[in-house]
Residue, then its C-alpha position, 0 to 999 in steps of 0.5 A: m177420864k172425861v166428866g159427863w156433865l149431864s151425869v154431874f148435873g143429875l147428881a147435883t140435882a138429886i142431892a139438892l132434891t133430897f136436901i129439900f125433901i128432908i127439910v120439908i119432912q122436918q117442918q111441921l105442916p099445917q093441916q088446912g082444916f082437914l081434921q075438923y069434925p064436924i064437917n059443916m060444908t056439904l053440897v046437899s041438904i040432908d035434912e029432907d028430900v035428899g033425892q031431889e037435892v042430889s039431883a039438882t046438884l048432879w044437874g048443876q055439875r053437868q058441864l063437866d060431864l059433857i067435857v068428859l063425854a066430848f073427850v071420850l067421844f074424840a078419843t073413840a073416833t080417833c082410835c077407830r080412824v087409826m084402827l081402820r086406815v089403809e096402809e100403803r105397802e112399798n114395793a121393793 
């Protein structure tokens, strides 16, 4: 009977990952401050002029919006080019 080394490697990797998963689950993980209340970190001052603060925050994050928009436009142009390309037929 021939041993498939890829199967043996896959089985060993699965067993190792299972043991690592069990060890990680048994350890108490730190909460990293997610359960602290009240949360003092806010992006917008909620005392007064909330609309102006939100507007300033959104305009401050405009570069991320432009990157996403450029990606969407590139994907759209690529899809249109693929749909409208002329396919050559082989004369057999």
